[in-house]
C-alpha positions as CSV (number, residue, x, y, z in Angstrom):
1,X,6.4,7.1,8.4
2,X,5.2,3.5,8.7
3,X,6.5,1.5,11.7
4,X,6.3,-1.6,9.5
5,X,7.7,-0.7,6.1
6,X,10.5,1.6,4.9
7,X,11.1,2.6,1.2
8,X,14.2,4.6,0.4
9,X,14.6,6.3,-3.0
10,X,17.0,8.9,-4.4
11,X,14.4,10.0,-7.0
12,X,11.5,10.7,-4.7
13,X,8.2,8.8,-4.4
14,X,5.2,8.6,-6.7
15,X,1.6,7.5,-6.4
16,X,0.0,4.5,-7.9
17,X,-1.8,6.7,-10.4
18,X,1.5,8.2,-11.6
19,X,2.9,4.7,-11.8
20,X,0.2,3.7,-14.2
21,X,1.3,6.5,-16.6
22,X,4.8,5.2,-17.1
23,X,5.8,3.7,-20.4
24,X,6.7,0.0,-20.7
25,X,9.4,-1.1,-23.2
26,X,8.8,-3.4,-26.1
27,X,9.1,-7.1,-25.5
28,X,11.7,-9.4,-27.0
29,X,11.7,-13.1,-27.7
30,X,13.2,-13.9,-24.3
31,X,12.2,-10.9,-22.2
32,X,8.6,-9.7,-21.5
33,X,8.5,-6.4,-19.7
34,X,5.7,-6.1,-17.2
35,X,4.1,-2.7,-16.5
36,X,4.9,-1.6,-13.0
37,X,1.3,-0.6,-12.4
38,X,0.2,-4.1,-13.5
39,X,2.4,-5.7,-10.8
40,X,0.9,-3.5,-8.1
41,X,-2.7,-3.8,-9.3
42,X,-2.5,-7.6,-9.7
43,X,-0.9,-8.0,-6.3
44,X,-3.6,-5.8,-4.6
45,X,-6.4,-7.7,-6.4
46,X,-4.8,-11.0,-5.4
47,X,-4.7,-9.9,-1.8
48,X,-8.3,-8.7,-1.9
49,X,-9.5,-12.1,-3.1
50,X,-8.1,-13.5,0.2
51,X,-9.8,-10.7,2.2
52,X,-6.5,-8.9,2.8
53,X,-6.7,-5.1,2.3
54,X,-3.9,-2.5,1.9
55,X,-3.9,0.3,4.4
56,X,-0.8,2.1,3.2
57,X,1.5,2.2,0.2
58,X,4.6,3.9,-1.2
59,X,6.3,3.6,-4.6
60,X,9.4,4.9,-6.4
61,X,11.1,4.3,-9.7
62,X,14.6,4.7,-11.1
63,X,15.5,7.7,-13.1
64,X,14.8,6.0,-16.4
65,X,11.5,4.5,-15.1
66,X,12.7,1.0,-15.8
67,X,12.9,-0.2,-12.2
68,X,10.1,0.1,-9.6
69,X,10.2,-0.3,-5.8
70,X,7.4,-0.3,-3.4
71,X,6.0,-1.2,0.0
72,X,2.4,-2.1,1.0
73,X,1.2,-2.1,4.6
74,X,-1.5,-4.7,5.1
75,X,-4.6,-4.6,7.3
76,X,-3.6,-8.1,8.5
77,X,-2.2,-7.6,12.0
78,X,-2.2,-8.8,15.6
79,X,-1.6,-7.0,18.8
80,X,1.1,-4.4,18.3
81,X,2.2,-5.7,14.9
82,X,1.2,-5.3,11.3
83,X,2.4,-7.2,8.2
84,X,3.8,-5.5,5.1
85,X,4.9,-6.5,1.6
86,X,8.0,-5.1,-0.3
87,X,7.9,-5.4,-4.1
88,X,10.3,-4.6,-6.9
89,X,10.1,-5.0,-10.7
90,X,12.8,-4.3,-13.4
91,X,12.1,-4.1,-17.1
92,X,15.9,-3.8,-17.9
93,X,16.9,-7.3,-16.7
94,X,18.7,-5.9,-13.7
95,X,16.8,-8.0,-11.2
96,X,13.8,-10.3,-11.1
97,X,10.3,-9.5,-10.1
98,X,10.2,-10.1,-6.3
99,X,8.0,-9.8,-3.2
100,X,9.0,-10.0,0.4
101,X,6.7,-10.0,3.5
102,X,7.3,-9.5,7.1
103,X,6.7,-7.5,10.3
104,X,9.4,-5.1,9.2
105,X,10.1,-4.6,5.5
106,X,12.9,-2.6,3.9
107,X,13.1,-1.7,0.2
108,X,15.8,0.6,-1.3
109,X,16.8,1.7,-4.8
110,X,20.3,0.3,-4.1
111,X,18.7,-3.1,-4.1
112,X,18.6,-3.6,-0.3
113,X,15.4,-5.7,-0.1
114,X,14.4,-7.4,3.2
115,X,11.4,-9.0,4.9
116,X,11.0,-12.1,7.0
117,X,10.1,-14.3,4.0
118,X,10.3,-13.8,0.2
119,X,7.7,-15.9,-1.6
120,X,8.0,-14.4,-5.1
121,X,11.1,-14.4,-7.3
122,X,10.5,-14.6,-11.1
123,X,12.1,-13.8,-14.4
124,X,10.3,-11.9,-17.1
125,X,10.3,-14.8,-19.5
126,X,7.8,-15.4,-22.3
127,X,6.1,-18.2,-20.3
128,X,5.8,-16.1,-17.2
129,X,2.3,-15.5,-15.8
130,X,2.0,-12.5,-13.4
131,X,-1.3,-13.7,-12.1
132,X,-0.1,-17.2,-11.3
133,X,3.2,-16.0,-9.7
134,X,1.4,-13.6,-7.4
135,X,-1.4,-16.0,-6.6
136,X,1.1,-18.6,-5.5
137,X,3.2,-16.0,-3.7
138,X,0.3,-14.6,-1.7
139,X,-0.7,-18.1,-0.6
140,X,2.8,-18.6,0.6
141,X,2.7,-15.3,2.5
142,X,-0.5,-16.3,4.3
143,X,1.0,-19.6,5.4
144,X,3.9,-17.7,6.9
145,X,1.8,-15.2,8.8
146,X,1.1,-17.7,11.6
147,X,4.8,-18.7,12.2
148,X,5.8,-15.1,12.3
149,X,3.0,-14.4,14.8
150,X,4.1,-17.3,17.0
151,X,7.6,-16.0,17.0
152,X,6.5,-12.7,18.4
153,X,4.2,-14.3,20.9
154,X,7.0,-16.5,22.1
155,X,9.2,-13.5,22.6
156,X,6.4,-11.7,24.5
157,X,6.1,-14.7,26.8
158,X,9.8,-14.9,27.4
159,X,10.5,-13.0,30.7
160,X,13.9,-11.4,31.0
161,X,15.8,-10.6,34.2
162,X,17.6,-7.2,34.3
163,X,20.9,-9.2,34.3
164,X,19.9,-11.1,31.1
165,X,18.8,-8.0,29.3
166,X,22.1,-6.2,30.2
167,X,24.1,-9.2,29.1
168,X,22.4,-9.3,25.8
169,X,23.0,-5.6,25.2
170,X,26.7,-6.1,26.3
171,X,27.1,-9.0,23.8
172,X,25.5,-7.0,21.0
173,X,27.6,-3.9,21.4
174,X,30.7,-4.5,23.5
175,X,31.5,-8.0,22.3
176,X,30.4,-7.0,18.8
177,X,28.0,-9.9,18.1
178,X,25.6,-7.6,16.3
179,X,28.1,-5.4,14.5
180,X,26.3,-2.1,15.2
181,X,27.7,1.2,16.5
182,X,28.6,1.0,20.1
183,X,27.2,4.4,21.0
184,X,23.7,3.0,20.6
185,X,24.2,0.6,23.6
186,X,23.1,3.3,26.1
187,X,20.1,4.2,24.0
188,X,18.9,0.6,23.9
189,X,19.4,0.3,27.6
190,X,17.3,3.5,28.2
191,X,14.5,2.4,25.8
192,X,14.3,-1.0,27.5
193,X,14.2,0.4,31.0
194,X,11.9,3.3,30.1
195,X,9.8,2.1,27.1
196,X,8.0,4.7,25.0
197,X,4.8,2.6,24.7
198,X,2.8,0.8,27.3
199,X,2.8,-2.5,25.4
200,X,6.6,-2.7,25.9
201,X,6.4,-2.3,29.7
202,X,6.7,-6.0,30.4
203,X,10.3,-7.2,30.8
204,X,10.4,-9.6,27.9
205,X,12.5,-10.5,24.8
206,X,9.9,-8.7,22.7
207,X,10.4,-5.5,24.6
208,X,14.1,-5.8,24.3
209,X,13.7,-6.3,20.6
210,X,11.7,-3.1,20.3
211,X,14.3,-1.2,22.3
212,X,16.9,-2.3,19.7
213,X,14.8,-1.4,16.7
214,X,13.8,2.0,18.2
215,X,17.4,2.8,18.8
216,X,18.4,1.8,15.3
217,X,16.1,4.6,14.0
218,X,18.9,7.1,14.9
219,X,21.0,5.5,12.1
220,X,20.9,6.5,8.5
221,X,18.6,4.3,6.4
222,X,21.2,1.8,5.0
223,X,23.0,1.2,8.3
224,X,19.5,0.9,10.0
225,X,18.5,-1.7,7.4
226,X,21.7,-3.7,8.0
227,X,21.4,-3.6,11.8
228,X,17.7,-4.6,11.7
229,X,18.5,-7.4,9.3
230,X,20.9,-8.9,11.8
231,X,18.9,-8.4,14.9
232,X,16.4,-11.2,14.5
233,X,19.0,-14.0,14.2
234,X,21.0,-12.5,17.0
235,X,18.1,-12.5,19.4
236,X,17.0,-15.9,18.3
237,X,20.4,-17.2,19.1
238,X,20.3,-15.6,22.5
239,X,16.8,-17.0,23.2
240,X,17.9,-20.5,22.2
241,X,20.7,-20.6,24.7
């Protein structure tokens, strides 16, 4: 399983080749269905034009093949982190074509859809251009790579005392600032004091963040998504104090 992206599906996962074989419904005057494979291929091609390659991918579709969900892990990375893209497309008007990008991306068939930044959100109208939408979206993604990298670097540089780390864990679980199961408090504490990877040995906000996200992996996918979605803003608030 990717450390960067998570795709949850009740129908199983399929390959890009299988995606290309799925039928696309007929267009109407106001709604132009877009082949799921075309979304993926155009996105990958747009990324390649900017020297961004894909190193991992997963896809799933709804039972009627009308909705597609996917994640792409990108070669673009920096020390200890990799960017990923979440994508979804619906030919039944249930939701818009969308992309999200981040250091942790979560996409689920129940419409949970999260990254750090969502640069593409478009209706399937008759005037819609897939190439233009994804080109603009990828440009926006690239502009946000650097701010996300700076956020991580600032957390890596922020030294934490044992007391500050314990207080943050206490606030998250005992005071309920993070709204996550209290039983994970001990696990976060253990992972922070005895990290599983050498890069998290320094006593920093980044190491504490990793302790939280590692502990969250013990949760089922949806609660894990919800907890991870709240973590960034919680830690940003702590760091700003």
